[in-house]
N, C-alpha and C positions, 0 to 999 in steps of 0.2 A: 869739605863740602858743607856748606851751611843749609840748614833746612829752615825754610821760612815760616813763622809762627802762623798757625791757621791752615797750613797746607798739609799737614801731617796725614790727615784723614784722607785727602785726595791722592797723596803719594801711595799709601797703603791700598787704596782701592785699586789704583792702577797696577800696582805690583801683584795683588791678589788676581785681577783679571788676567794679566800676563801668564801667571803660573796656570790658571785653568785652561787657557788657550793652548799653551804649549803641552800640557798634560793631555789634553783632548786630541791634539794632533798625533802625539806619540802612541797613545792607546788606539787610535784609528789605523795607524801604520802597522801596528803589531797584530791587529785583528782582535783585540780584547774588547773594543767597543766600536760600534759603527753607527754614526749619527744618521737619524731617519728624517727625511723631508716629506711632509704631508703631500697627498696627491695634488697636482696643480692642473686642473682640467685644460686651462689655456694652453699649456705647453703639450700635454697629451694630444691636443688637437692640431698640433703642427704636422705631424705625420698624416693626418687626414686631409688637411689642406693641400699638401704635396701630392697625396694620392689622388686627389680629386682633380687637380692640374694635369696629372699624368694621363687620367681617363679621358680627359676632354682635349688633350693635345695642345694645351695653352700653357703659357709661361707662368712662372711664380715671381711676384714682385717683392722685393725686401728692401726696407728702410731701416737703418740704424738710428734715425732721428736727425735732428738738425744741430745737435751739439758738437763741440769739438773735443780735443783730448786734453787741453790745458785749463779749461774754464771749470766754473763750479758744478757744472752738469756733467763733467767728464765720465764720472763713474757710470752713468746711464748709457753713455756711448760705449764704454768697454763692456757692458753687461749686454748690449744689443749685438755687439761684434762676437760675443761668445755664442749667441744664438745663431748668428749668420754661419758660424763653422758647422753647426750642426745641420741647419737647413742645407747648406751646400752639399754635405755629404748625402743627405737624403735625396736630392735632386740627382746626384751623380749616380745613386743606387737605382733610381726608377727612370733614368735617362730622360730627365726633364729639364727644359731650359730655365735659368734663373735670371733675373734682371735685378740688379743692385744699384739703387740710386743713392748718390752722395750730395750732401750740401757743402760740408766742410773740406777745403783742399787738404788739410792735415789728416784728415780720416781716410781720404781716397787711397793713398799707397798701402794702409792698413787692411782695408777691406780688400783690395786687390790681391794682397798677399795671402790673406786668410781663405779667399775662395780658391785661389791657385792650389794652396796646400790642401784644402779640402778635397778637391778633384784628385790630387795625387794620392792622398790617404785612401780614397775610395776605389784607386786603380783606374781612374779615368782621366789622365792628365789632357787627353785630347779634347775634352769638352770645353776647356778654357778658351774664351775668346777675348780679345782685348777690349770688346764693347759689353761684356758681361757685367763689369762694374763701370758705372757711368757717372761722371762728375757733372751735374747739370748747372749749377749756379750757386754762388755764395749768397745771393740775395734771397731771403726767405720766401717770398711769394713768387719770384721767378722760378726757384726749385720747386714750388708747389704746383705751378702751371706746368712745368716740365712732367712731372710725375703724373699728373692728370691727363696729359697728352699721350703718355705711354700706356696708361689705363685704356684709353679709347682707341688707340691704333692697334695695340697688341691684344686687346680684350683678355686681360690676364685673368686667370681662374682662381688664383690665390694671392692674398695681399697680407704679408706679414711684417708688422710694424713694431720695432722693438728699440726703446731708446727715448731720448728726451724730445718732447713734441710742444709746439705753443699753438699759435692761432690757426695753423694749417691742418691741425689734427682732424677737424670736422670735414674740411674739404677732402682730405684723403679717404676718410670712412665714407662719406657720401659718394665720393667718386668711384670708390671700389664697389659699393652696393649697387650703384647704377649699371655697371658691367656685370653683375652677378658673381662677384668673386667671394669665396669663402675668406673671412678676414679674422686674424688673430692679432691683437695689439697688446702692448704692455708699456707702461712708463710710471715713472715716479713723480711726474708733473701733476700734482693734485688737481690743479685747475682744469686740466685737459681730460682728466679720467671720465667725467660725466658724458662726454661726446662719444668716447670709445666705447663705453659701456651701452650707450643708446644705439649706436650704428653698427658695432662690430658683432661677430657671432661669439668670439671668446676674447676674454680680456684679463690681463694679469694686473693685480691692483698693488701699486706702490713698491714695497720691499720684495714682493714675488719676483719682479724683474731681476733683482740682484741675485736670487737664488737660482735663476734660470740655467746658468752655466753648470752649476754643481748638479742640478736636477737632471739635466739632458745628459751630461757626461757620467753620472754616477760615479764620479770621483770621490772617494772617501775623505780626502784631505781638502 
């Protein structure tokens, strides 16, 4: 194997980081060291949002964003789906309806299976319905129009948005505010964060979205 001149420092850095990551995982598994994640108010508010929907007898709306699973914003989509798993188990616990809206066809079967498994884990497989997860449209603003229609027809009490969002972010946030929903949003799309911060009750900023799955599951690894 030939080492290219000028790349030795990069190679050493990558190897060092790899050793640190592997050592951290092994120490966490053995219980010698447990990584701590600082408190994230936006994620703590998810249970509050579901609880409010339960008290009002109204559904919870969840959107994992408008990104796919093969594009450059796919990590945000997967992070949103991790939160969906947790929210589904909460709605099953409180016997509250959840409506999951999807823009990308490739995300639809994943979201459907996550919701189904969430109900099974919570011991409520009977709560899963075929229209629990709804594919609305692959067109950005047609999807946005469909979501706003659900807001107004169903009068959702909680609106949880976790994933990649673009120009529809303010439409969703304002639409949720108009029906009086408590709103929790999170995205790593920096251009859309100001809209969520201004119009939502709680917001995850940037990389906080990627930590959501670990924070909610309390998985040490």
